[in-house]
C-alpha positions as CSV (number, residue, x, y, z in Angstrom):
1,M,-36.0,87.9,-4.4
2,R,-37.9,86.6,-7.5
3,N,-34.5,85.6,-9.1
4,I,-33.5,83.7,-5.9
5,F,-36.8,81.6,-6.0
6,T,-36.2,81.0,-9.8
7,I,-32.7,79.7,-9.1
8,L,-33.9,77.5,-6.3
9,F,-36.7,76.1,-8.4
10,L,-34.3,75.3,-11.3
11,L,-31.8,73.7,-8.9
12,N,-34.6,71.6,-7.4
13,A,-35.9,70.6,-10.8
14,I,-32.3,69.6,-11.9
15,G,-32.0,67.5,-8.7
16,L,-35.2,65.7,-9.3
17,S,-34.5,65.0,-13.0
18,A,-31.1,63.6,-12.0
19,Q,-32.7,61.1,-9.6
20,Q,-32.9,57.7,-11.3
21,D,-36.1,55.7,-11.5
22,F,-35.0,52.3,-10.2
23,R,-38.0,50.7,-11.9
24,K,-36.3,51.6,-15.3
25,T,-32.7,51.2,-14.4
26,Y,-31.8,48.9,-11.4
27,F,-34.7,46.4,-11.4
28,P,-34.6,45.5,-15.1
29,L,-31.0,44.5,-14.6
30,I,-31.9,42.5,-11.5
31,N,-34.6,40.7,-13.5
32,K,-32.0,40.0,-16.2
33,A,-29.7,38.5,-13.6
34,E,-32.5,36.3,-12.2
35,L,-33.4,35.0,-15.6
36,H,-29.8,34.0,-16.1
37,L,-30.0,32.2,-12.7
38,V,-33.1,30.3,-14.0
39,K,-31.0,29.1,-16.9
40,Q,-28.0,28.4,-14.6
41,E,-25.9,30.9,-16.5
42,Y,-24.0,32.1,-13.5
43,L,-21.3,34.1,-15.2
44,E,-23.9,36.1,-17.2
45,A,-25.9,36.6,-14.0
46,S,-22.9,37.9,-12.2
47,Q,-22.3,40.4,-14.9
48,A,-25.9,41.6,-14.7
49,Y,-25.6,42.0,-10.9
50,F,-22.4,43.9,-11.3
51,S,-24.1,46.3,-13.7
52,A,-27.0,46.8,-11.4
53,F,-24.9,47.4,-8.3
54,S,-22.9,50.0,-10.1
55,L,-26.0,52.2,-10.2
56,T,-26.4,52.5,-6.4
57,K,-24.4,52.6,-3.2
58,T,-27.1,50.5,-1.4
59,P,-28.2,47.5,-3.5
60,L,-31.1,45.5,-1.9
61,I,-29.7,42.9,0.5
62,R,-31.8,40.2,-1.3
63,D,-29.8,41.0,-4.5
64,L,-26.5,41.0,-2.7
65,Y,-27.4,37.6,-1.3
66,N,-28.4,36.2,-4.7
67,A,-25.2,37.6,-6.2
68,T,-23.2,35.9,-3.5
69,V,-24.8,32.5,-4.1
70,C,-24.2,33.0,-7.9
71,K,-20.5,33.5,-7.1
72,L,-20.5,30.3,-5.0
73,Y,-22.0,28.3,-7.9
74,Q,-19.0,29.5,-9.9
75,N,-16.7,28.3,-7.0
76,D,-15.5,31.9,-6.8
77,F,-15.5,32.6,-3.1
78,E,-13.0,35.4,-3.5
79,G,-15.4,37.2,-5.9
80,G,-18.2,36.8,-3.4
81,K,-16.3,38.4,-0.5
82,L,-17.2,41.9,-1.6
83,Y,-20.9,41.1,-1.4
84,L,-20.5,39.3,1.9
85,F,-18.7,42.3,3.4
86,K,-21.6,44.6,2.2
87,M,-24.2,42.2,3.8
88,A,-22.2,42.2,7.1
89,Q,-22.2,46.0,7.1
90,R,-26.0,46.0,6.5
91,G,-26.8,43.8,9.4
92,V,-27.0,40.2,8.0
93,K,-25.9,37.8,10.7
94,A,-23.4,35.1,9.9
95,E,-25.8,32.6,11.5
96,T,-28.5,33.6,9.0
97,L,-26.2,32.7,6.0
98,E,-25.2,29.4,7.7
99,Q,-28.9,28.5,8.3
100,R,-29.6,29.0,4.6
101,E,-26.8,26.5,4.0
102,I,-25.4,28.5,1.0
103,F,-21.8,27.6,1.6
104,E,-22.6,24.0,0.6
105,V,-22.8,25.4,-2.9
106,G,-19.5,24.8,-4.7
107,Y,-18.0,23.2,-1.6
108,N,-17.2,26.5,0.0
109,T,-17.7,25.5,3.6
110,E,-14.0,25.6,4.5
111,S,-13.6,28.9,2.7
112,W,-16.4,30.4,4.8
113,K,-15.0,29.0,8.0
114,N,-11.7,30.8,7.3
115,F,-13.5,34.0,6.3
116,K,-16.1,34.1,9.1
117,P,-13.9,36.0,11.6
118,S,-13.4,38.8,9.1
119,Y,-17.2,38.8,8.4
120,E,-18.0,39.2,12.0
121,Q,-15.5,42.0,12.4
122,F,-17.3,44.0,9.7
123,F,-20.8,43.1,11.0
124,E,-22.9,46.1,12.0
125,P,-26.3,45.4,13.7
126,K,-29.2,47.1,12.0
127,E,-30.2,50.2,14.0
128,L,-33.6,51.9,13.9
129,N,-33.9,55.7,14.4
130,D,-35.7,56.9,17.5
131,F,-38.9,57.7,15.6
132,L,-39.3,54.1,14.4
133,K,-38.3,52.6,17.7
134,Y,-41.0,54.5,19.5
135,H,-43.8,53.7,17.1
136,F,-42.8,50.1,16.6
137,T,-42.8,49.6,20.4
138,N,-46.3,51.0,20.5
139,L,-47.4,48.7,17.7
140,D,-45.9,45.7,19.6
141,I,-48.0,46.7,22.6
142,L,-51.1,46.8,20.5
143,R,-50.2,43.4,18.9
144,K,-49.9,41.8,22.3
145,M,-53.3,43.2,23.3
146,I,-54.8,41.5,20.2
147,F,-53.3,38.2,21.3
148,E,-54.7,38.7,24.7
149,F,-58.2,39.3,23.3
150,G,-57.9,36.0,21.4
151,A,-57.2,34.2,24.7
152,E,-60.3,35.9,26.2
153,S,-62.7,35.0,23.4
154,F,-65.3,32.3,23.9
155,V,-65.8,28.6,22.8
156,N,-69.5,27.8,22.9
157,L,-70.7,24.6,24.6
158,P,-72.1,22.0,24.3
159,N,-70.0,21.4,21.1
160,G,-72.3,21.3,18.1
161,A,-75.4,22.3,20.0
162,N,-77.8,24.7,18.3
163,P,-78.3,26.9,20.1
164,P,-75.5,26.5,22.6
165,T,-76.3,27.1,26.3
166,H,-72.9,28.1,27.8
167,A,-69.4,29.0,26.9
168,I,-65.8,28.9,28.2
169,K,-62.9,31.2,27.6
170,R,-60.5,30.0,24.9
171,K,-57.6,30.2,27.3
172,D,-59.4,27.6,29.5
173,F,-60.1,25.1,26.6
174,N,-57.3,22.6,27.4
175,A,-57.9,22.7,31.1
176,Y,-61.7,22.1,30.7
177,F,-61.2,19.0,28.5
178,S,-58.3,17.6,30.5
179,N,-58.8,14.3,32.2
180,E,-57.1,15.7,35.2
181,T,-59.7,18.5,35.7
182,T,-62.3,17.7,38.4
183,A,-66.0,18.2,37.9
184,E,-65.9,21.0,40.4
185,D,-63.2,22.9,38.4
186,R,-65.1,22.4,35.2
187,A,-68.1,24.0,36.7
188,K,-66.0,27.0,37.7
189,I,-64.8,27.3,34.1
190,L,-68.2,26.8,32.5
191,K,-69.8,29.8,34.1
192,Y,-70.7,32.0,31.1
193,S,-74.3,32.1,29.9
194,M,-75.0,33.0,26.3
195,E,-76.3,36.4,27.5
196,E,-73.0,37.1,29.3
197,V,-71.1,36.0,26.2
198,E,-73.1,38.3,24.0
199,K,-72.5,41.3,26.3
200,E,-68.8,40.7,26.9
201,T,-68.2,40.0,23.2
202,K,-69.9,43.3,22.2
203,D,-67.7,45.2,24.7
204,S,-64.6,43.4,23.5
205,Q,-65.3,44.1,19.8
206,A,-65.6,47.8,20.5
207,T,-62.3,47.8,22.3
208,K,-60.6,45.8,19.6
209,E,-61.9,48.3,17.0
210,D,-60.2,51.1,18.9
211,I,-56.9,49.1,18.9
212,Y,-57.1,48.5,15.2
213,N,-57.8,52.1,14.5
214,E,-54.9,53.2,16.7
215,A,-52.6,50.6,14.9
216,K,-53.8,52.0,11.5
217,E,-53.0,55.5,12.5
218,I,-49.5,54.5,13.6
219,L,-48.9,52.5,10.4
220,L,-49.9,55.4,8.2
221,L,-47.6,57.7,10.2
222,I,-44.7,55.3,9.9
223,M,-45.1,55.2,6.1
224,E,-43.8,58.8,6.1
225,N,-40.4,57.6,7.2
226,P,-38.3,56.3,4.3
227,M,-36.2,54.1,6.6
228,A,-39.4,52.1,7.5
229,L,-39.9,51.2,3.8
230,Y,-36.3,50.0,3.4
231,E,-36.4,46.3,2.6
232,G,-33.3,45.7,4.7
233,N,-32.3,42.1,5.6
234,S,-35.9,40.9,6.2
235,Q,-36.0,38.6,3.1
236,V,-32.6,37.0,3.7
237,E,-34.0,36.0,7.1
238,T,-37.6,34.9,7.4
239,F,-39.8,37.6,5.9
240,H,-42.7,39.0,8.0
241,T,-41.4,37.6,11.3
242,H,-39.4,40.5,12.6
243,D,-40.8,42.2,15.7
244,H,-39.6,45.6,14.5
245,D,-40.5,45.5,10.9
246,L,-43.2,47.6,9.2
247,F,-44.3,44.8,6.9
248,S,-44.6,42.4,9.8
249,F,-46.9,44.8,11.6
250,L,-48.9,45.6,8.5
251,S,-49.5,41.9,7.7
252,F,-50.4,41.1,11.3
253,F,-53.0,43.7,11.8
254,T,-54.5,43.2,8.3
255,F,-54.7,39.4,8.6
256,N,-56.1,39.4,12.2
257,R,-58.7,42.0,11.5
258,D,-59.8,40.2,8.3
259,R,-59.8,36.8,10.0
260,R,-62.0,38.3,12.7
261,V,-64.6,39.5,10.2
262,G,-64.3,36.5,8.0
263,R,-62.7,38.2,5.0
264,A,-59.7,37.3,2.8
265,D,-56.3,38.7,3.7
266,N,-56.3,42.0,1.9
267,I,-55.5,45.5,3.0
268,S,-58.7,46.8,1.4
269,S,-60.8,45.9,4.4
270,F,-58.3,47.5,6.8
271,M,-57.9,50.9,5.2
272,N,-60.4,53.1,3.4
273,E,-59.9,54.1,-0.2
274,T,-57.9,57.2,0.5
275,E,-55.6,55.4,2.9
276,Q,-55.1,52.5,0.5
277,K,-54.2,55.0,-2.3
278,Y,-51.7,56.7,0.1
279,I,-50.0,53.4,1.0
280,D,-49.9,52.3,-2.6
281,E,-48.2,55.5,-3.6
282,K,-45.7,55.2,-0.8
283,L,-44.8,51.7,-1.9
284,Q,-44.4,52.7,-5.5
285,D,-42.2,55.6,-4.5
286,A,-40.1,53.2,-2.4
287,V,-39.5,51.1,-5.5
288,Y,-38.8,54.2,-7.5
289,Q,-36.1,55.2,-5.1
290,G,-34.7,51.6,-4.8
291,F,-35.7,51.1,-1.1
292,L,-38.0,48.2,-1.9
293,S,-38.2,45.4,-4.5
294,P,-41.2,45.5,-6.8
295,Q,-42.3,42.0,-5.6
296,V,-42.3,43.0,-1.9
297,A,-44.0,46.3,-2.6
298,I,-46.9,44.7,-4.5
299,S,-47.3,42.1,-1.8
300,Q,-48.1,44.9,0.7
301,S,-50.4,46.9,-1.6
302,S,-54.1,46.9,-2.3
303,E,-53.3,45.8,-5.9
304,K,-51.7,42.5,-5.1
305,E,-54.6,40.2,-6.0
306,I,-53.8,39.7,-9.7
307,P,-50.0,39.5,-9.4
308,E,-50.4,36.8,-6.7
309,K,-52.5,34.7,-9.0
310,I,-49.3,34.1,-11.1
311,K,-48.1,30.7,-9.9
312,V,-47.3,27.3,-11.1
313,T,-48.4,24.0,-9.4
314,S,-46.3,20.9,-9.6
315,F,-48.6,17.8,-9.5
316,T,-47.8,14.2,-8.8
317,L,-50.7,12.2,-10.1
318,T,-51.8,8.7,-9.0
319,I,-54.5,6.8,-11.1
320,E,-56.6,4.3,-9.0
321,N,-57.8,2.3,-12.1
322,S,-55.1,2.4,-14.7
323,S,-56.0,-0.8,-16.5
324,E,-57.6,1.0,-19.4
325,C,-55.0,3.7,-19.9
326,G,-53.6,4.2,-23.3
327,K,-50.0,4.8,-24.5
328,E,-50.1,8.4,-23.5
329,F,-49.3,7.3,-20.0
330,D,-45.8,5.8,-20.2
331,D,-45.3,5.7,-16.5
332,I,-48.5,5.1,-14.7
333,E,-46.8,5.1,-11.3
334,N,-45.2,8.5,-11.5
335,I,-47.0,11.1,-13.6
336,R,-45.6,14.5,-12.7
337,F,-46.6,17.7,-14.5
338,L,-46.6,21.5,-14.1
339,K,-49.6,23.6,-14.6
340,K,-49.8,27.4,-14.8
341,N,-52.5,29.4,-13.2
342,V,-53.3,31.3,-16.5
343,L,-54.7,34.8,-16.2
344,T,-57.7,35.9,-18.3
345,S,-57.2,38.5,-21.0
346,E,-58.7,41.2,-18.7
347,E,-56.4,40.2,-15.9
348,Q,-53.4,40.3,-18.2
349,K,-54.3,43.9,-19.2
350,E,-54.6,44.8,-15.5
351,Y,-51.3,43.2,-14.7
352,K,-49.6,45.3,-17.4
353,K,-50.9,48.5,-15.7
354,I,-49.7,47.2,-12.3
355,K,-46.4,46.1,-13.7
356,D,-45.6,49.6,-15.0
357,K,-46.5,51.2,-11.6
358,Y,-44.4,48.9,-9.5
359,G,-41.7,47.8,-11.9
360,L,-42.6,44.2,-11.9
361,E,-41.3,41.7,-14.5
362,S,-43.3,40.5,-17.5
363,L,-45.7,37.6,-17.1
364,D,-43.4,35.4,-19.2
365,D,-40.4,36.2,-17.0
366,R,-42.5,35.7,-13.8
367,F,-43.6,32.2,-15.0
368,K,-40.0,31.2,-15.8
369,K,-39.0,32.0,-12.2
370,E,-42.1,30.2,-10.8
371,V,-41.2,27.0,-12.7
372,F,-37.5,27.3,-11.5
373,G,-38.8,27.8,-8.0
374,I,-40.6,24.5,-7.9
375,D,-38.0,22.0,-9.0
376,K,-34.6,23.5,-9.1
377,N,-34.2,26.4,-6.7
378,K,-32.9,25.8,-3.3
379,Y,-30.8,28.8,-2.4
380,F,-31.9,31.9,-4.3
381,I,-34.6,34.3,-3.1
382,L,-36.9,34.9,-6.0
383,N,-40.3,35.6,-4.2
384,T,-42.0,32.7,-6.0
385,R,-45.4,31.5,-4.9
386,S,-45.7,28.2,-6.6
387,S,-46.5,24.9,-4.8
388,V,-46.3,21.2,-5.0
389,E,-49.4,18.9,-4.7
390,S,-50.3,15.3,-4.9
391,S,-53.6,14.1,-6.4
392,V,-55.4,10.7,-6.7
393,V,-57.9,10.4,-9.5
394,P,-60.3,7.4,-10.2
395,N,-59.4,6.8,-13.9
396,C,-57.5,7.9,-17.0
397,E,-60.3,10.1,-18.3
398,V,-60.1,12.3,-15.2
399,A,-56.3,12.3,-15.4
400,Q,-56.4,13.3,-19.1
401,K,-58.6,16.4,-18.2
402,M,-56.1,17.4,-15.5
403,L,-53.2,17.1,-17.9
404,A,-54.8,19.4,-20.5
405,G,-52.4,22.3,-21.0
406,A,-49.9,20.9,-18.6
407,T,-46.1,20.4,-19.0
408,I,-45.1,16.8,-18.3
409,I,-41.9,16.5,-16.2
410,Q,-39.6,13.7,-17.3
411,D,-37.5,12.4,-14.4
């Protein structure tokens, strides 16, 4: 008997050691491919994608999608067919690809039109197992209950009065202020005293607390199921909008609870420390196994604060009084520049720790993708967070301060 257990132990150990860590194999190649995309080196990007896909039977759909767009940029529709077939088998609708307008790249619209019947023949809708269907249905019921509570919350009246004297239900707001509502109907709506509001709100909060706790228990239970953590086609479509998607539910309950108590959107206020650690470990393990990209995993973790600070802002600057500006402003009417949100030395050290846990790219690589995401990227999915802003400043002195450390864009 002892020998049998020894053999089983050794076989198990061999199996575990043979399992690749996608953070060290697959995702570095994906990062390499994306950096080639940034430099518009599509042949080299295709080679890196091919190397990554050779490591697994189930590449992430986001990566299959990006590899397809890469082929389209090379005007190699034939080369992209393999990736298109794989996306069809993984549940990506033809309409989704058309909505993203990727076949405009390389003038492949006609090629897609001819290929679409074959794509639809291979299409297999994404199916959830019974475990996830059951729990996602319950989460959807809880989500609808939260929406209903929002409609039943109160708006205090008179507006701006301190203290207010009465209140109306939020669902009656438009009717109360409508010109078509009679005085008699308004009186029926305006029937809640502040004492009644206080009591009903207290009861409502207690019930909502029960809903959030129930949702949390279900979410923690779902995390045990590997299929729930599979990234699937959610990024190729609009991420966080699927009714039956773990991350959609996780974001919904986190955001709405935090908004209710006036906190920032962070899982830390929804889960206790032990629960946070559990979720973080599950997310890290999903990246390890190649179910989830590092960027999506960190976006759902309690450690996302520092990585989400990494962004670039593209400014267009207008100077109200430009008469005293010097030669440093060649084009007063159109000053465009990029500015990085630089991390402190302590934040950089912390990012390094997080990077290793989740398999994220380096800071330098991340910033390259962020810059690309602002001005040049239209079709690729790179999880960038950067933004575009317009600013008006009174004079050149203020403009000079804003331009410190910035990269000027030459049109």
